[in-house]
TORFINU-290505 format. One record per atom (N, C-alpha, C): z, y, x; chain; residue number from 1. Coordinates in steps of 0.05 Angstrom, whole numbers, plus 5000, padded with zeros to 4 digits. Last residue first. Layout:
+------+------+------+---------+------+
!   c3 !   c2 !   c1 ! drenvex ! nulo !
+------+------+------+---------+------+
!    Z !    Y !    X !       A !  NUM !
...
+------+------+------+---------+------+
This chain:
+------+------+------+---------+------+
!   c3 !   c2 !   c1 ! drenvex ! nulo !
+------+------+------+---------+------+
! 7011 ! 9005 ! 2112 !       A !  146 !
! 7017 ! 9027 ! 2090 !       A !  146 !
! 6998 ! 9025 ! 2070 !       A !  146 !
! 7038 ! 8978 ! 2173 !       A !  145 !
! 7019 ! 8980 ! 2153 !       A !  145 !
! 7027 ! 8996 ! 2128 !       A !  145 !
! 7073 ! 8974 ! 2213 !       A !  144 !
! 7051 ! 8997 ! 2215 !       A !  144 !
! 7031 ! 8999 ! 2197 !       A !  144 !
! 7139 ! 8957 ! 2229 !       A !  143 !
! 7112 ! 8954 ! 2205 !       A !  143 !
! 7094 ! 8978 ! 2209 !       A !  143 !
! 7165 ! 8971 ! 2270 !       A !  142 !
! 7160 ! 8942 ! 2268 !       A !  142 !
! 7136 ! 8943 ! 2252 !       A !  142 !
! 7154 ! 9032 ! 2311 !       A !  141 !
! 7161 ! 9016 ! 2289 !       A !  141 !
! 7152 ! 8990 ! 2285 !       A !  141 !
! 7167 ! 9031 ! 2380 !       A !  140 !
! 7150 ! 9030 ! 2363 !       A !  140 !
! 7160 ! 9018 ! 2336 !       A !  140 !
! 7228 ! 9070 ! 2399 !       A !  139 !
! 7210 ! 9046 ! 2398 !       A !  139 !
! 7193 ! 9049 ! 2375 !       A !  139 !
! 7238 ! 9115 ! 2442 !       A !  138 !
! 7232 ! 9119 ! 2420 !       A !  138 !
! 7212 ! 9090 ! 2417 !       A !  138 !
! 7289 ! 9146 ! 2483 !       A !  137 !
! 7271 ! 9128 ! 2480 !       A !  137 !
! 7263 ! 9128 ! 2447 !       A !  137 !
! 7313 ! 9195 ! 2528 !       A !  136 !
! 7310 ! 9192 ! 2503 !       A !  136 !
! 7290 ! 9171 ! 2499 !       A !  136 !
! 7355 ! 9223 ! 2573 !       A !  135 !
! 7336 ! 9204 ! 2573 !       A !  135 !
! 7333 ! 9193 ! 2545 !       A !  135 !
! 7376 ! 9289 ! 2595 !       A !  134 !
! 7384 ! 9266 ! 2573 !       A !  134 !
! 7354 ! 9248 ! 2574 !       A !  134 !
! 7386 ! 9307 ! 2665 !       A !  133 !
! 7372 ! 9308 ! 2639 !       A !  133 !
! 7379 ! 9286 ! 2619 !       A !  133 !
! 7404 ! 9297 ! 2716 !       A !  132 !
! 7423 ! 9308 ! 2695 !       A !  132 !
! 7412 ! 9308 ! 2667 !       A !  132 !
! 7373 ! 9275 ! 2753 !       A !  131 !
! 7372 ! 9307 ! 2754 !       A !  131 !
! 7392 ! 9315 ! 2729 !       A !  131 !
! 7369 ! 9225 ! 2740 !       A !  130 !
! 7382 ! 9230 ! 2765 !       A !  130 !
! 7383 ! 9263 ! 2763 !       A !  130 !
! 7382 ! 9224 ! 2668 !       A !  129 !
! 7365 ! 9221 ! 2690 !       A !  129 !
! 7379 ! 9225 ! 2714 !       A !  129 !
! 7424 ! 9185 ! 2621 !       A !  128 !
! 7418 ! 9210 ! 2638 !       A !  128 !
! 7400 ! 9205 ! 2662 !       A !  128 !
! 7414 ! 9147 ! 2561 !       A !  127 !
! 7424 ! 9158 ! 2585 !       A !  127 !
! 7417 ! 9185 ! 2598 !       A !  127 !
! 7391 ! 9148 ! 2510 !       A !  126 !
! 7391 ! 9121 ! 2525 !       A !  126 !
! 7408 ! 9124 ! 2557 !       A !  126 !
! 7381 ! 9168 ! 2445 !       A !  125 !
! 7388 ! 9173 ! 2474 !       A !  125 !
! 7398 ! 9145 ! 2487 !       A !  125 !
! 7327 ! 9161 ! 2413 !       A !  124 !
! 7351 ! 9152 ! 2411 !       A !  124 !
! 7356 ! 9158 ! 2443 !       A !  124 !
! 7284 ! 9194 ! 2360 !       A !  123 !
! 7287 ! 9187 ! 2388 !       A !  123 !
! 7319 ! 9182 ! 2391 !       A !  123 !
! 7282 ! 9223 ! 2309 !       A !  122 !
! 7287 ! 9191 ! 2313 !       A !  122 !
! 7286 ! 9180 ! 2338 !       A !  122 !
! 7277 ! 9273 ! 2303 !       A !  121 !
! 7254 ! 9259 ! 2301 !       A !  121 !
! 7256 ! 9224 ! 2305 !       A !  121 !
! 7329 ! 9291 ! 2315 !       A !  120 !
! 7318 ! 9292 ! 2293 !       A !  120 !
! 7292 ! 9277 ! 2281 !       A !  120 !
! 7327 ! 9283 ! 2373 !       A !  119 !
! 7340 ! 9267 ! 2356 !       A !  119 !
! 7335 ! 9267 ! 2324 !       A !  119 !
! 7287 ! 9325 ! 2381 !       A !  118 !
! 7282 ! 9293 ! 2388 !       A !  118 !
! 7300 ! 9276 ! 2373 !       A !  118 !
! 7315 ! 9370 ! 2369 !       A !  117 !
! 7287 ! 9367 ! 2356 !       A !  117 !
! 7284 ! 9337 ! 2360 !       A !  117 !
! 7364 ! 9371 ! 2397 !       A !  116 !
! 7364 ! 9366 ! 2372 !       A !  116 !
! 7340 ! 9359 ! 2359 !       A !  116 !
! 7332 ! 9376 ! 2451 !       A !  115 !
! 7354 ! 9355 ! 2447 !       A !  115 !
! 7356 ! 9349 ! 2417 !       A !  115 !
! 7309 ! 9431 ! 2438 !       A !  114 !
! 7295 ! 9402 ! 2443 !       A !  114 !
! 7310 ! 9377 ! 2438 !       A !  114 !
! 7356 ! 9461 ! 2441 !       A !  113 !
! 7339 ! 9453 ! 2415 !       A !  113 !
! 7321 ! 9434 ! 2414 !       A !  113 !
! 7406 ! 9430 ! 2487 !       A !  112 !
! 7381 ! 9450 ! 2478 !       A !  112 !
! 7372 ! 9446 ! 2449 !       A !  112 !
! 7442 ! 9399 ! 2511 !       A !  111 !
! 7453 ! 9426 ! 2496 !       A !  111 !
! 7428 ! 9443 ! 2485 !       A !  111 !
! 7410 ! 9377 ! 2568 !       A !  110 !
! 7427 ! 9372 ! 2550 !       A !  110 !
! 7434 ! 9400 ! 2532 !       A !  110 !
! 7335 ! 9375 ! 2578 !       A !  109 !
! 7361 ! 9388 ! 2584 !       A !  109 !
! 7382 ! 9382 ! 2560 !       A !  109 !
! 7300 ! 9315 ! 2569 !       A !  108 !
! 7304 ! 9339 ! 2566 !       A !  108 !
! 7333 ! 9350 ! 2574 !       A !  108 !
! 7249 ! 9263 ! 2577 !       A !  107 !
! 7275 ! 9275 ! 2583 !       A !  107 !
! 7274 ! 9302 ! 2579 !       A !  107 !
! 7224 ! 9204 ! 2545 !       A !  106 !
! 7222 ! 9229 ! 2554 !       A !  106 !
! 7250 ! 9239 ! 2567 !       A !  106 !
! 7184 ! 9148 ! 2524 !       A !  105 !
! 7208 ! 9159 ! 2536 !       A !  105 !
! 7200 ! 9187 ! 2543 !       A !  105 !
! 7167 ! 9092 ! 2480 !       A !  104 !
! 7165 ! 9116 ! 2494 !       A !  104 !
! 7190 ! 9125 ! 2501 !       A !  104 !
! 7145 ! 9028 ! 2471 !       A !  103 !
! 7165 ! 9044 ! 2476 !       A !  103 !
! 7166 ! 9067 ! 2487 !       A !  103 !
! 7093 ! 9005 ! 2466 !       A !  102 !
! 7120 ! 8991 ! 2448 !       A !  102 !
! 7142 ! 9012 ! 2445 !       A !  102 !
! 7031 ! 9024 ! 2470 !       A !  101 !
! 7056 ! 9027 ! 2485 !       A !  101 !
! 7077 ! 9018 ! 2458 !       A !  101 !
! 6976 ! 9028 ! 2459 !       A !  100 !
! 6988 ! 9002 ! 2461 !       A !  100 !
! 7017 ! 9004 ! 2470 !       A !  100 !
! 6951 ! 9072 ! 2442 !       A !   99 !
! 6946 ! 9063 ! 2468 !       A !   99 !
! 6960 ! 9037 ! 2476 !       A !   99 !
! 6974 ! 9082 ! 2392 !       A !   98 !
! 6945 ! 9074 ! 2393 !       A !   98 !
! 6937 ! 9062 ! 2420 !       A !   98 !
! 7021 ! 9107 ! 2412 !       A !   97 !
! 7023 ! 9078 ! 2398 !       A !   97 !
! 6995 ! 9067 ! 2399 !       A !   97 !
! 6997 ! 9153 ! 2428 !       A !   96 !
! 7008 ! 9139 ! 2448 !       A !   96 !
! 7014 ! 9110 ! 2434 !       A !   96 !
! 6983 ! 9176 ! 2377 !       A !   95 !
! 6964 ! 9169 ! 2399 !       A !   95 !
! 6976 ! 9151 ! 2419 !       A !   95 !
! 7031 ! 9184 ! 2355 !       A !   94 !
! 7012 ! 9164 ! 2342 !       A !   94 !
! 6992 ! 9157 ! 2361 !       A !   94 !
! 7050 ! 9222 ! 2391 !       A !   93 !
! 7067 ! 9196 ! 2390 !       A !   93 !
! 7048 ! 9179 ! 2374 !       A !   93 !
! 7019 ! 9262 ! 2380 !       A !   92 !
! 7022 ! 9257 ! 2404 !       A !   92 !
! 7029 ! 9232 ! 2403 !       A !   92 !
! 7025 ! 9275 ! 2324 !       A !   91 !
! 6996 ! 9270 ! 2335 !       A !   91 !
! 7000 ! 9257 ! 2363 !       A !   91 !
! 7075 ! 9288 ! 2324 !       A !   90 !
! 7071 ! 9268 ! 2310 !       A !   90 !
! 7042 ! 9261 ! 2315 !       A !   90 !
! 7081 ! 9334 ! 2358 !       A !   89 !
! 7097 ! 9311 ! 2363 !       A !   89 !
! 7085 ! 9288 ! 2352 !       A !   89 !
! 7050 ! 9371 ! 2333 !       A !   88 !
! 7041 ! 9362 ! 2359 !       A !   88 !
! 7054 ! 9335 ! 2368 !       A !   88 !
! 7080 ! 9380 ! 2282 !       A !   87 !
! 7055 ! 9372 ! 2279 !       A !   87 !
! 7046 ! 9358 ! 2309 !       A !   87 !
! 7128 ! 9398 ! 2310 !       A !   86 !
! 7131 ! 9372 ! 2294 !       A !   86 !
! 7105 ! 9357 ! 2293 !       A !   86 !
! 7114 ! 9447 ! 2332 !       A !   85 !
! 7120 ! 9427 ! 2348 !       A !   85 !
! 7122 ! 9394 ! 2335 !       A !   85 !
! 7099 ! 9474 ! 2281 !       A !   84 !
! 7079 ! 9469 ! 2305 !       A !   84 !
! 7087 ! 9443 ! 2324 !       A !   84 !
! 7134 ! 9492 ! 2246 !       A !   83 !
! 7126 ! 9464 ! 2244 !       A !   83 !
! 7107 ! 9456 ! 2264 !       A !   83 !
! 7158 ! 9540 ! 2255 !       A !   82 !
! 7133 ! 9543 ! 2235 !       A !   82 !
! 7123 ! 9513 ! 2230 !       A !   82 !
! 7197 ! 9544 ! 2293 !       A !   81 !
! 7205 ! 9541 ! 2263 !       A !   81 !
! 7178 ! 9544 ! 2246 !       A !   81 !
! 7169 ! 9593 ! 2337 !       A !   80 !
! 7183 ! 9566 ! 2334 !       A !   80 !
! 7190 ! 9569 ! 2302 !       A !   80 !
! 7142 ! 9636 ! 2362 !       A !   79 !
! 7125 ! 9615 ! 2340 !       A !   79 !
! 7143 ! 9593 ! 2335 !       A !   79 !
! 7177 ! 9661 ! 2389 !       A !   78 !
! 7160 ! 9674 ! 2368 !       A !   78 !
! 7149 ! 9662 ! 2351 !       A !   78 !
! 7159 ! 9624 ! 2446 !       A !   77 !
! 7176 ! 9643 ! 2430 !       A !   77 !
! 7166 ! 9655 ! 2415 !       A !   77 !
! 7116 ! 9571 ! 2442 !       A !   76 !
! 7118 ! 9597 ! 2454 !       A !   76 !
! 7141 ! 9614 ! 2434 !       A !   76 !
! 7134 ! 9504 ! 2447 !       A !   75 !
! 7123 ! 9524 ! 2427 !       A !   75 !
! 7129 ! 9554 ! 2441 !       A !   75 !
! 7118 ! 9440 ! 2483 !       A !   74 !
! 7129 ! 9470 ! 2481 !       A !   74 !
! 7116 ! 9486 ! 2456 !       A !   74 !
! 7121 ! 9381 ! 2513 !       A !   73 !
! 7117 ! 9395 ! 2488 !       A !   73 !
! 7132 ! 9422 ! 2485 !       A !   73 !
! 7095 ! 9338 ! 2565 !       A !   72 !
! 7103 ! 9364 ! 2553 !       A !   72 !
! 7105 ! 9364 ! 2524 !       A !   72 !
! 7098 ! 9282 ! 2566 !       A !   71 !
! 7100 ! 9297 ! 2592 !       A !   71 !
! 7108 ! 9330 ! 2584 !       A !   71 !
! 7126 ! 9232 ! 2541 !       A !   70 !
! 7119 ! 9256 ! 2531 !       A !   70 !
! 7122 ! 9274 ! 2559 !       A !   70 !
! 7095 ! 9160 ! 2563 !       A !   69 !
! 7124 ! 9185 ! 2560 !       A !   69 !
! 7109 ! 9208 ! 2549 !       A !   69 !
! 7076 ! 9123 ! 2592 !       A !   68 !
! 7088 ! 9119 ! 2562 !       A !   68 !
! 7108 ! 9143 ! 2554 !       A !   68 !
! 7048 ! 9132 ! 2636 !       A !   67 !
! 7080 ! 9122 ! 2635 !       A !   67 !
! 7091 ! 9117 ! 2607 !       A !   67 !
! 7000 ! 9132 ! 2621 !       A !   66 !
! 7003 ! 9116 ! 2643 !       A !   66 !
! 7034 ! 9105 ! 2642 !       A !   66 !
! 6998 ! 9170 ! 2579 !       A !   65 !
! 6996 ! 9141 ! 2577 !       A !   65 !
! 7000 ! 9118 ! 2593 !       A !   65 !
! 7033 ! 9223 ! 2562 !       A !   64 !
! 7025 ! 9207 ! 2585 !       A !   64 !
! 7024 ! 9179 ! 2583 !       A !   64 !
! 7014 ! 9275 ! 2520 !       A !   63 !
! 7030 ! 9253 ! 2524 !       A !   63 !
! 7015 ! 9236 ! 2547 !       A !   63 !
! 7031 ! 9345 ! 2512 !       A !   62 !
! 7018 ! 9328 ! 2525 !       A !   62 !
! 7031 ! 9300 ! 2528 !       A !   62 !
! 7022 ! 9399 ! 2471 !       A !   61 !
! 7034 ! 9377 ! 2475 !       A !   61 !
! 7019 ! 9359 ! 2493 !       A !   61 !
! 7031 ! 9474 ! 2452 !       A !   60 !
! 7019 ! 9448 ! 2463 !       A !   60 !
! 7037 ! 9424 ! 2468 !       A !   60 !
! 7026 ! 9534 ! 2425 !       A !   59 !
! 7038 ! 9513 ! 2428 !       A !   59 !
! 7020 ! 9492 ! 2436 !       A !   59 !
! 6987 ! 9577 ! 2423 !       A !   58 !
! 7018 ! 9583 ! 2421 !       A !   58 !
! 7037 ! 9563 ! 2422 !       A !   58 !
! 6930 ! 9603 ! 2440 !       A !   57 !
! 6949 ! 9581 ! 2440 !       A !   57 !
! 6972 ! 9588 ! 2438 !       A !   57 !
! 6899 ! 9646 ! 2387 !       A !   56 !
! 6910 ! 9643 ! 2417 !       A !   56 !
! 6931 ! 9616 ! 2416 !       A !   56 !
! 6874 ! 9646 ! 2339 !       A !   55 !
! 6854 ! 9648 ! 2363 !       A !   55 !
! 6869 ! 9642 ! 2392 !       A !   55 !
! 6912 ! 9647 ! 2300 !       A !   54 !
! 6896 ! 9674 ! 2307 !       A !   54 !
! 6882 ! 9675 ! 2333 !       A !   54 !
! 6935 ! 9596 ! 2335 !       A !   53 !
! 6946 ! 9616 ! 2318 !       A !   53 !
! 6928 ! 9639 ! 2321 !       A !   53 !
! 6930 ! 9532 ! 2356 !       A !   52 !
! 6921 ! 9559 ! 2359 !       A !   52 !
! 6927 ! 9577 ! 2333 !       A !   52 !
! 6963 ! 9481 ! 2391 !       A !   51 !
! 6960 ! 9495 ! 2366 !       A !   51 !
! 6954 ! 9523 ! 2370 !       A !   51 !
! 6934 ! 9426 ! 2428 !       A !   50 !
! 6942 ! 9452 ! 2430 !       A !   50 !
! 6940 ! 9465 ! 2401 !       A !   50 !
! 6940 ! 9366 ! 2463 !       A !   49 !
! 6936 ! 9378 ! 2444 !       A !   49 !
! 6941 ! 9407 ! 2439 !       A !   49 !
! 6925 ! 9315 ! 2511 !       A !   48 !
! 6938 ! 9339 ! 2503 !       A !   48 !
! 6925 ! 9349 ! 2476 !       A !   48 !
! 6935 ! 9254 ! 2545 !       A !   47 !
! 6920 ! 9269 ! 2530 !       A !   47 !
! 6935 ! 9295 ! 2520 !       A !   47 !
! 6934 ! 9221 ! 2611 !       A !   46 !
! 6940 ! 9221 ! 2587 !       A !   46 !
! 6920 ! 9241 ! 2567 !       A !   46 !
! 6916 ! 9222 ! 2662 !       A !   45 !
! 6937 ! 9205 ! 2653 !       A !   45 !
! 6945 ! 9206 ! 2629 !       A !   45 !
! 6865 ! 9249 ! 2663 !       A !   44 !
! 6866 ! 9228 ! 2675 !       A !   44 !
! 6889 ! 9211 ! 2668 !       A !   44 !
! 6866 ! 9296 ! 2621 !       A !   43 !
! 6843 ! 9278 ! 2627 !       A !   43 !
! 6841 ! 9256 ! 2640 !       A !   43 !
! 6915 ! 9317 ! 2619 !       A !   42 !
! 6899 ! 9315 ! 2595 !       A !   42 !
! 6876 ! 9302 ! 2598 !       A !   42 !
! 6935 ! 9319 ! 2675 !       A !   41 !
! 6951 ! 9308 ! 2649 !       A !   41 !
! 6934 ! 9303 ! 2624 !       A !   41 !
! 6897 ! 9346 ! 2699 !       A !   40 !
! 6903 ! 9315 ! 2707 !       A !   40 !
! 6916 ! 9306 ! 2686 !       A !   40 !
! 6904 ! 9392 ! 2679 !       A !   39 !
! 6881 ! 9384 ! 2673 !       A !   39 !
! 6878 ! 9352 ! 2679 !       A !   39 !
! 6954 ! 9404 ! 2695 !       A !   38 !
! 6951 ! 9404 ! 2669 !       A !   38 !
! 6925 ! 9390 ! 2662 !       A !   38 !
! 6947 ! 9409 ! 2749 !       A !   37 !
! 6968 ! 9388 ! 2741 !       A !   37 !
! 6961 ! 9386 ! 2712 !       A !   37 !
! 6916 ! 9453 ! 2756 !       A !   36 !
! 6903 ! 9426 ! 2762 !       A !   36 !
! 6925 ! 9405 ! 2751 !       A !   36 !
! 6945 ! 9500 ! 2746 !       A !   35 !
! 6931 ! 9490 ! 2730 !       A !   35 !
! 6918 ! 9461 ! 2731 !       A !   35 !
! 7012 ! 9476 ! 2771 !       A !   34 !
! 6986 ! 9489 ! 2771 !       A !   34 !
! 6965 ! 9482 ! 2749 !       A !   34 !
! 7083 ! 9479 ! 2777 !       A !   33 !
! 7056 ! 9469 ! 2767 !       A !   33 !
! 7035 ! 9485 ! 2767 !       A !   33 !
! 7132 ! 9469 ! 2814 !       A !   32 !
! 7117 ! 9486 ! 2808 !       A !   32 !
! 7093 ! 9468 ! 2798 !       A !   32 !
! 7203 ! 9452 ! 2804 !       A !   31 !
! 7177 ! 9445 ! 2812 !       A !   31 !
! 7157 ! 9470 ! 2804 !       A !   31 !
! 7253 ! 9460 ! 2787 !       A !   30 !
! 7253 ! 9446 ! 2813 !       A !   30 !
! 7225 ! 9440 ! 2816 !       A !   30 !
! 7250 ! 9492 ! 2741 !       A !   29 !
! 7266 ! 9503 ! 2763 !       A !   29 !
! 7260 ! 9491 ! 2789 !       A !   29 !
! 7223 ! 9511 ! 2681 !       A !   28 !
! 7216 ! 9498 ! 2705 !       A !   28 !
! 7233 ! 9510 ! 2728 !       A !   28 !
! 7270 ! 9506 ! 2623 !       A !   27 !
! 7254 ! 9520 ! 2646 !       A !   27 !
! 7249 ! 9505 ! 2674 !       A !   27 !
! 7294 ! 9492 ! 2579 !       A !   26 !
! 7282 ! 9472 ! 2594 !       A !   26 !
! 7259 ! 9487 ! 2611 !       A !   26 !
! 7286 ! 9552 ! 2541 !       A !   25 !
! 7302 ! 9531 ! 2550 !       A !   25 !
! 7282 ! 9514 ! 2562 !       A !   25 !
! 7253 ! 9593 ! 2532 !       A !   24 !
! 7275 ! 9604 ! 2545 !       A !   24 !
! 7293 ! 9578 ! 2548 !       A !   24 !
! 7180 ! 9598 ! 2558 !       A !   23 !
! 7208 ! 9584 ! 2539 !       A !   23 !
! 7232 ! 9593 ! 2550 !       A !   23 !
! 7140 ! 9614 ! 2586 !       A !   22 !
! 7153 ! 9637 ! 2561 !       A !   22 !
! 7175 ! 9623 ! 2550 !       A !   22 !
! 7114 ! 9572 ! 2609 !       A !   21 !
! 7131 ! 9591 ! 2627 !       A !   21 !
! 7147 ! 9612 ! 2612 !       A !   21 !
! 7081 ! 9547 ! 2574 !       A !   20 !
! 7109 ! 9532 ! 2585 !       A !   20 !
! 7128 ! 9553 ! 2602 !       A !   20 !
! 7049 ! 9589 ! 2557 !       A !   19 !
! 7066 ! 9578 ! 2543 !       A !   19 !
! 7092 ! 9566 ! 2553 !       A !   19 !
! 7019 ! 9584 ! 2609 !       A !   18 !
! 7032 ! 9610 ! 2602 !       A !   18 !
! 7053 ! 9605 ! 2577 !       A !   18 !
! 7002 ! 9534 ! 2609 !       A !   17 !
! 7015 ! 9543 ! 2630 !       A !   17 !
! 7037 ! 9571 ! 2622 !       A !   17 !
! 6963 ! 9541 ! 2565 !       A !   16 !
! 6982 ! 9521 ! 2566 !       A !   16 !
! 7007 ! 9532 ! 2581 !       A !   16 !
! 6928 ! 9579 ! 2589 !       A !   15 !
! 6946 ! 9585 ! 2563 !       A !   15 !
! 6967 ! 9566 ! 2561 !       A !   15 !
! 6908 ! 9548 ! 2632 !       A !   14 !
! 6925 ! 9573 ! 2636 !       A !   14 !
! 6941 ! 9584 ! 2614 !       A !   14 !
! 6887 ! 9501 ! 2605 !       A !   13 !
! 6904 ! 9498 ! 2624 !       A !   13 !
! 6917 ! 9526 ! 2631 !       A !   13 !
! 6840 ! 9505 ! 2572 !       A !   12 !
! 6866 ! 9511 ! 2560 !       A !   12 !
! 6886 ! 9512 ! 2580 !       A !   12 !
! 6796 ! 9480 ! 2600 !       A !   11 !
! 6801 ! 9509 ! 2598 !       A !   11 !
! 6823 ! 9520 ! 2586 !       A !   11 !
! 6801 ! 9425 ! 2584 !       A !   10 !
! 6810 ! 9437 ! 2616 !       A !   10 !
! 6814 ! 9469 ! 2616 !       A !   10 !
! 6831 ! 9427 ! 2521 !       A !    9 !
! 6810 ! 9420 ! 2541 !       A !    9 !
! 6820 ! 9430 ! 2567 !       A !    9 !
! 6865 ! 9389 ! 2475 !       A !    8 !
! 6866 ! 9407 ! 2494 !       A !    8 !
! 6844 ! 9401 ! 2510 !       A !    8 !
! 6852 ! 9381 ! 2401 !       A !    7 !
! 6854 ! 9367 ! 2427 !       A !    7 !
! 6849 ! 9391 ! 2447 !       A !    7 !
! 6882 ! 9423 ! 2357 !       A !    6 !
! 6862 ! 9408 ! 2365 !       A !    6 !
! 6869 ! 9393 ! 2391 !       A !    6 !
! 6905 ! 9461 ! 2300 !       A !    5 !
! 6913 ! 9436 ! 2322 !       A !    5 !
! 6887 ! 9426 ! 2328 !       A !    5 !
! 6906 ! 9526 ! 2277 !       A !    4 !
! 6888 ! 9501 ! 2282 !       A !    4 !
! 6899 ! 9482 ! 2304 !       A !    4 !
! 6912 ! 9581 ! 2231 !       A !    3 !
! 6923 ! 9563 ! 2255 !       A !    3 !
! 6905 ! 9536 ! 2255 !       A !    3 !
! 6905 ! 9644 ! 2211 !       A !    2 !
! 6894 ! 9622 ! 2217 !       A !    2 !
! 6903 ! 9603 ! 2238 !       A !    2 !
! 6942 ! 9675 ! 2159 !       A !    1 !
! 6941 ! 9669 ! 2188 !       A !    1 !
! 6925 ! 9641 ! 2195 !       A !    1 !
+------+------+------+---------+------+
């Protein structure tokens, strides 16, 4: 099986949205996203990455450097458990650290696999958002030498 992680391009917006809309948890209910939202997120306010499997985009992540946040990290159903989410997470977080952020944040619905994923990746719960989502933060490691 051919798999590849690469930086997202504007032409990937439709495929990223397809993955976003296919998930069973953390579904969009209070907002509508357009292809333009993805393009802005990967070209103006941050950067994105995709995982291709057999030429199809099956997972993506977008980091927002303006906010120092995770804008999106989604894996298409049927492709979970293959390490795609963790690979995307690690590339995105490293890039955000390179942009000079000392603390990152994100929100996700409680009781989801995403909640467990971020806890396992070292994120710390710091409260709830106004919409009842869990707010997580990740502090930059003190020592980055190796």
